[in-house]
C-alpha positions, 0 to 999 in steps of 0.5 A, spaced: 477 548 474 478 542 478 479 542 485 486 539 487 486 532 491 492 533 497 496 529 499 499 530 506 506 526 505 511 524 511 518 527 509 521 525 515 519 518 515 523 512 513 531 510 511 532 515 505 528 520 509 527 527 507 532 527 500 528 521 497 521 523 499 521 530 497 524 527 490 519 523 490 514 528 491 517 533 485 516 528 482 509 526 483 507 533 482 509 533 475 505 527 474 499 529 475 496 536 474 491 535 479 495 534 485 498 539 491 503 536 495 504 538 503 510 536 505 510 534 513 516 536 517 522 540 519 522 545 515 528 547 514 531 540 512 525 540 507 526 546 505 533 545 503 532 539 499 526 542 495 530 548 493 534 542 488 529 542 484 525 546 479 516 544 481 510 549 481 510 553 487 503 553 487 501 547 488 507 545 493 506 547 500 511 545 507 508 544 513 512 544 519 513 538 525 518 538 530 518 531 532 520 524 528 517 517 530 523 512 529 522 505 528 523 502 534 518 507 539 512 503 542 508 506 537 501 508 540 506 510 546 509 515 539 503 517 537 500 519 544 506 523 546 509 525 540 504 530 538 508 534 533 511 529 529 511 529 522 507 522 522 501 526 527 501 532 525 500 529 517 494 524 519 491 531 522 490 534 516 486 528 514 482 528 519 480 535 519 479 535 512 485 539 509 487 533 506 486 528 502 490 523 504 496 521 507 503 517 505 508 515 509 514 510 509 516 511 517 513 506 522 508 501 520 506 500 527 506 508 528 502 509 521 497 503 523 496 506 530 495 513 528 491 511 521 485 508 527 486 513 533 486 519 528 484 518 522 478 514 525 475 507 522 469 507 517 462 505 521 461 499 520 468 496 519 471 492 524 479 492 523 482 496 517 486 491 513 494 493 510 493 491 502 499 491 498 499 490 490 503 484 487 505 484 480 504 477 478 504 473 471 498 477 469 498 483 472 497 485 479 494 481 485 492 485 493 494 481 498 490 482 505 491 483 510 500 484 510 501 486 517 494 490 520 491 484 524 495 479 526 489 476 530 484 475 525 476 473 526 472 470 521 468 476 519 474 481 519 476 477 513 470 477 510 470 484 510 477 484 507 475 480 501 469 485 500 473 491 500 479 488 496 474 486 491 471 494 491 478 496 491 480 491 486 474 493 481 476 500 481 482 502 482 485 497 478 479 496 473 478 489 475 471 487 472 468 482 477 475 481 481 476 472 483 477 472 491 481 466 494 483 465 501 491 464 503 491 455 504 495 449 504 492 445 499 486 447 495 481 441 498 474 445 502 477 441 509 484 443 509 487 450 513 487 451 520 481 454 524 480 460 521 480 459 515 476 452 516 471 457 519 472 462 514 471 458 507 464 457 508 462 464 510 466 466 503 462 462 500 455 465 502 457 471 500 453 474 494 457 480 493 464 477 492 466 471 486 469 467 491 473 461 487 476 458 494 483 457 496 489 459 493 496 456 494 502 460 495 506 458 489 499 460 485 500 466 487 505 469 482 501 466 476 495 471 478 490 465 479 487 470 484 486 477 484 484 479 491 488 474 496 484 474 503 489 472 509 490 474 516 496 478 517 501 474 519 501 469 513 500 476 509 506 479 512 511 473 510 507 471 503 510 479 502 517 479 505 518 473 502 515 474 495 520 480 495 526 477 498 525 472 492 524 477 487 530 481 488 534 474 489 532 472 482 533 479 479 541 480 482 542 472 480 541 473 473 544 479 472 551 476 476 550 470 470 549 475 464 556 477 466 560 472 468 563 470 461 564 473 454 559 468 451 553 470 456 555 478 456 554 478 449 547 475 450 545 480 455 546 485 451 542 481 445 536 479 450 537 487 455 531 489 452 526 484 453 528 481 459 528 489 462 520 489 460 519 483 464 523 484 470 519 490 470 513 487 471 515 484 477 518 490 480 514 492 486 516 499 487 511 501 480 505 500 485 507 504 491 504 503 497 499 499 501 493 502 502 490 502 510 483 500 507 475 501 511 478 509 515 475 515 514 480 518 510 486 515 505 492 512 509 498 509 505 504 506 508 510 505 503 516 501 504 521 503 510 526 502 504 522 507 498 525 511 494 523 517 490 520 511 485 516 509 490 513 516 494 511 519 486 507 512 485 504 512 492 501 519 492 499 518 485 495 512 488 492 517 492 490 521 486 486 515 483 483 513 489 480 518 491 478 520 483 474 513 484 471 515 491 473 509 494 471 511 500 464 512 499 463 506 496 467 502 501 462 505 506 457 504 502 458 496 501 460 496 509 453 498 510 448 495 505 452 489 508 450 491 515 442 492 512 441 485 511 
């Protein structure tokens, strides 16, 4: 019998906890028979939500954690002082080998700090980056980093490119993924000091398929599979991407309901439009893994509903099945030996 992949989920994190977190966990359990979910949080509240559903109880566990780290709390202080918080307790399960992965929709800062202080970095990894998948015309592209390292150095970006390539090849099945660095123009001499210093390092890197610079407007077309940047630019790209997508969808829906003629037309195009819009729904890809840690940590949006929680948990199953941490570790160590 195949061993179950154990995913510890912060049941108290995010705007919709614990209801949507528990619902997503149950849906993930139904979608994968290779999975065990460990819901970590205030036991009574979690069990009350679980009582609404039917599920395989042998693959669902609730671990009590009495405290909650709020969004506005200073991350380092919160991780150190709230030892019985759902984030800390869940991450300790990963650290101690009692869980294979962590999923949380709570404080991004606390998840980043906890990932590094509790789970720990792989040897040779300078800075773990957050790496969400962005929907594009050609599928999905990995944005790395989107929020973990706002003051990155060139060597960090080179590691991001390598880890991102490993991720896209093994988790997303993209052969020889195209890597590009975010820039304000296509020319090699363009960019700020960080980009100018990093560009030749990426160009000389034989471990990746570097194709040069990428401007923000070319990201939605799927020009590159791995989009490398420091976290300040990455977070702006991610948030603008999500905001524009949501606004366009809202405007299209309003336009189609504005007149009788448009309503009739909407009925005709609805199936095709629904399929197209679904391709640009970020929730289908789950959360953003914090790459380069000794265990898998995935951060989902604070506003996540059940579908994103479900997909984030299933994302962990793929990640663990593909042995991603071992492949990242091997890639980093191979570089150190050169």
